[in-house]
N, C-alpha and C positions, 0 to 999 in steps of 0.2 A: 172124469173131469169135464166140466161144461166148457164149451167153446164160446167165443164171442158171438158167433151166430146164434148159438142156443140162448145166450143172455138176451140178445136182441129180440129173439122170438118170445122170451119169457116176459117181456115188458110190453104191455099193451100200449097202443097209441094214446089213449087218454092219460095214462100214467106218465108218459113221456112229456106231454105238454105241461102237466102239473109240476113235474120236476124242474123243467126249464124255467117256469115262472118263479119257482122258489129260489133257484140259483140267481136269477136276474135281480130279484128283490134284495137278496143278501149282498150282492155286489154293490148295488146302489147305496145301501146303508153304510158299507165300508168306505166307499169313496166320499160320501157326504160327511162321514165322521172325520175323515182326514182333513178335509177342507175347512170344516167348521170348528176344528179343535181349539183354535184361539178364541172363538166366540164363547165357547163354554168356559174357558179359563178367565176371560176378562172380568166378569163380575166379581171375581175373588182376588184379582191381582191388584197390587197397590197402585194408586194414581201416580203416573210418572211426574205430574206437576209437583206432587208432594215430596218427591225425591230431590228437587232443586232447592238449595238453601234460600231462605227468605231474605231479601235485601232489607237491611234495617232502615225503616223509615221510607221504603219505596212507595207505599200507598198510605202512609200515616201522616196526618196533619201534625206538624211539629210547632211548638211554641217558639216564636222568634226570640232571638237573643235579646237580652234586656240590659239597660243601663241604669244603674242605681247610684244614689249618693246619700251619704249620711248627713242629713241637713236639718231635720226638724226634731224637736223633743219627742221622746217615745210616746207620750200621751197626747200629742197634738192631733186634733181631729182632721181627717182627710175626707174631702167631699167624695162620696162613693162612686159617682158617675164620671169623675175626672181622671185624666191620664197625664202623667208627668212627661213633659217634653224636653226640658233642659234645666241645668243648674249652673249658676254663675255666682261669683262673689266679687264685691267691690268694697272699698273702704267707706264709700258714702252710703250705700244701701244695704251692706251686709250680705248675707246669703240670700239669693233670689232664685226661687223655683218657679218655672213657667208651666202652666197646666192648660188643658183644653177639655171642653165638655160640650155636648150637644144641647145642654140645658141653658136657659137664659141666665144672665148674671144675677138676677134677683133671686133665683133659686139658691145660688151659691151663697149670697149674702144672708139669706134667711137661715140657711144651714149653720153658718158660723155665728150668727147672732144668738142661736140657741145652744150650740155645742161649746163655744169658747167659755161662757160663764160656767157651764157644767164642769169644765176642766180647770176651774180656778183662774181663768184669764179675765182681767178687767177690761171691758170695752171702753176705749177712750173717745173715739169719734165714730159716728154712724155715717154710712154713705148717703150722699144726696145727689141731686141732679147736677149741681154745680161742682161738687167734689166727690166723685164716686169712689171713695176709699174708706174701707173699714179698718180701724186701728185698735189694737189691744195691747196690754202689757201684763207681765207676770214676773215679779221680782226684777231682775236686771235685763229681762228679755222684752223686746218690743217687736211686734209683728204688724204688718200692714197687708191687706188684701185688696187688690185693685184690678180693674180691667186693664189689659196690657197696653192698649193704645190710649188710655186715659179717659175714655168715654164709653158709656154703655153700648153694647152691641144690640142690633135689632134682630128680632123682636125682643121686647123686654118684659112682657107680662105673661102670667101663667096661661092666659087664653091662647098665647102663641107657642105653646109647648111643642107643636109639631113643626118647628122651624127646621130649615135645611142647613142653616149656617152653623158655625162653630164659635163658641165663646172662648176666648183666650184670656186668662187672668194670671196674676203673679202673686206669690206669697213671699214677702220680704221679711227676713229675720235679722235683727241687730242684737248684739250682745250674746251670741251663741257659743262663746268659749266655754269649754269644760261642762257641757250639758250632755246627758244621755240622749241619743238620737234614734230616730226610726229610719227605715230604709224604704222610701217610696220607689216603685219600679216604673221605669219609663217603657213605653210601648215601641220605641224606635231604637234599634241597635246603635251603640255609639262606642265601638271598640277603641277608638283613638282619642277618647275624651282626655283632656289634660287634668291633672290634679288641681284642686282648689288652691289658690295662692295662700301662703301662710305669712303671718307677721311675727315679729319678735315678741315673745311672751313678756308680759309685765307681771308684777305681783298679783296674786289671786285677788280678784275683785270681791269686795264685801258683798254680802247678799241682802243686807238691809241698810236703811239710812242710819240706824243705830250703830252699825259697824263703822261707817264713815266718821260719825261723831266720836266714837270711842278711839279710833286711831288718831284723830286730831287732838283729842284730849290727852292722849299718852305722850304726845310730843310738845305739849304745853301751849297749844293754840286756843283751846276752849277750856272753860272751867265747868264744874258740875252745875253751877248756878246758871250757866248760859246754854245748857244742852237740851232745852225743850225743842224738839224738832219742828213743831208747827208754829212757833212764834215768829213774828215779823222781825226782820233784821234792819237796823238803821245804817245809814251811810258811814257814820263814824265807826261802828262796829266792824263793818266789812273792810274798811280801810285798815284797821288794826289787824284783823285776822288775815287779810290778804298778805300784808308784809310779813307777819309772823310765820304763817304757814309756808310761804315761799322761801324764807330764809332758813327755816328749820329743815324743810324737805331737800333743799339744795345746799345743805350745810357743807357737803364735801366739795363744793365748787365756790370758793370765796369770791371769785371774779364775777359771779352771777348774782351776788347779794344786792338787795335794795338797801341803800344806806339810810339810816335814820337821821332825821334833822336834829340839830342841836338848838337849844332854846335861844341862842344868840342870833339865830337866822331870822331875817325879815319875813314875816308871814306872807304867804301867797294869797290867803283868803282873809277877808275882813272879819269873818265870824269865827275864825279859828286862831286865836292869839297863841303866843308861845307858852302861855300858862295853861292852855287846854291839855288835859292828860293824854289826848290822842294826837297832839300836835306833831310829835316826832314821826309818826306813821303817815299822817295826812300830808304834812309838808314834804316828807321824803318822797312820796309818790308824785307830788307836784314837781319837785326838783328833778326827778328822773324823767319827767315828761310822760308819765303813765296815766295821768288823769288831766282833763281839761282845766286850764288855769291861765291867768295872765302871763305866767312864765312861758307857756307854750304858744302864746300869741292869741289866746282866746280872751278878748277883752270883756266878753259878756259874763265870764265865769268868775266874778269877783267874790261871790258867796259860795261856800261849800255846802251849807245847810246840813250840818252833821247829824241832826236828830230826825231828819226826814227819812221815811222808809226807802230802802233800796229797791230799785226796779230791775226787771230782767235785762233791759238793754244796758243799764248802767253796770250791772254785774259783768256782762260780756265785754263791754267797752274797757273796763279796768283790767280784767283778767287775761284776755287773749294776748296782749303784747308780751306778757310774761311767759306765755306758752311758745309763741313763734320766735321771739327774740330777733325780729327783723321788721322792717317797715311794713305796715299793713298795706294790702293791695288796694289799688283803685277800685272803687265799687260804685255800682249804679243800682237803681231800684230794679231794673230789669234783670241784672245779674243775680241779685238776691232772690228774686221770684223764680228764676230758672233753676237755681241750685237748690234752695231750700223748699221752694213751692209754697211759701207762706202766703196765705190769702190776704193777710193784713200787713204786708211788707211796706205799704205806703204810710203806715203809722210809725215806722221806726225813725228815730231821730237821725238826720243825715250824718251826725258825728259818729253814730254807732254802726252805720251800714258797713263800713270797712271791716270792723271787728267781727260782725256777724258773718260776713262773707269769708273771712279768714278762718273763722271757727269751723265752717263747713269743711274746709280742706283738712281738718284734723281727724277725719274719719270717725271711728267709734270712740275716740278719746275726746271728741268735741264736747265742750261744756254744755251746749244746748241739748245734745242727745243724752248725755249722762244725767243732767239735772232735771230735764223736763220730758224725756222720753220722745217717742215719735209723735210729732204734732204738725198740723198744717196751719196752726194759728200760733204765732210767736207771742202775741199779747205783750208788746214791749213795755207798756206802762204798768203792767201788773207787778205788785210787790212780791218779793221773794221771801221764803221762810228759811229757818236755820237748816232744815234738811236739805233744801236745794243748794244753799250756800256751801254746806259741808261737802256735798257731792262734788261740787265744782272745785273746791279748794283741795280736795284729796289728791289731785293729780296735776302736775305741771310738766309741760313738754309738748312737742309736736309729734303726732302719730304715736308710734310705740317707743320713740326715743325720748323718754322722760322718766320722772321719778314720782313715786307716790308716798303718801303718809305711811303706808305699810312698810315701804323700803326704809323710811326714816326710823320707824319703830324697831325694825330688825337691826339697823345699824347701831342703835343705842344699846343693844343687848350685849 
């Protein structure tokens, strides 16, 4: 058996040095491997960040809450660069939506001048420097598009496209009951918006002038020989139809009837003797104080002129008192201008101003709105046709508290 001394003797000095070097290198590899173990594992380990649940929307741009309102017909064109800001409703202006765009207002007008006719809207008035309002109509709907503050914003031409300002304009819609609507989306949240006010529903409105005429014919106001919608109406005809329509439509309320005059009554007008076939109606209106005559203190109205064509202001003057059933308000030229915005308000007979102002307060049931649509020109001396007269006579009452020819037709069934 070899002793330790013998082993030591058996290993030469060079071999010892080599062995020591090998042992040292081995130890270094072992120590390094322990310290660097995590480094070798890290490339294959899952990213700790991925283990954390992702907070929904933490780094995602979210679309702000929107406010929308069913206000416009589904096929109504919307200016593509505009944003809805608000929606309101008033009896005078109907549903009003307010929009903003970075484009000049003339861009907006040009868009609607092209798109509205394409959607079967008839443009009634074009915007101008003195009256920057575009109006159009379709069936019983009337729309107006106008700069919000009533005057064009600056700049106004296409060469000023790079403007820094914002154009604000409104779209006003009258007669929007029972129409399919679209949902324009506002860019500003409005979680506390109040619902639009509602009014008491009346009988479903006819969609054409022919329907108005048909309803009036069914209750005995018009005959087939009188039903050409575009023919001019005389003063005697309107007096007869006004009394007949009113008494038939309000037949359930005897105390509201206009009493027909008898032939033994002294004529109020020199040109309407008691032998005139329309004397009972004309004299009855005069006796009730519903038309100007010497009986009402108008010494200048001694002639009725029964065969003279009826004008717009006369139609309103005679009809409105039967709607309001109360004294007409005091009216001034400025008051009519401020409410209706008529450019030709100065041409209205002073006698008719009070009726025109009172008619404005009747909201969507006003005779002017229903018969003539949205307009900034009243044209008080313009003659009226049967279609306009029938539209006016179809409904009697203030606001939604009234009766229509359709109600009378249904009551007779």
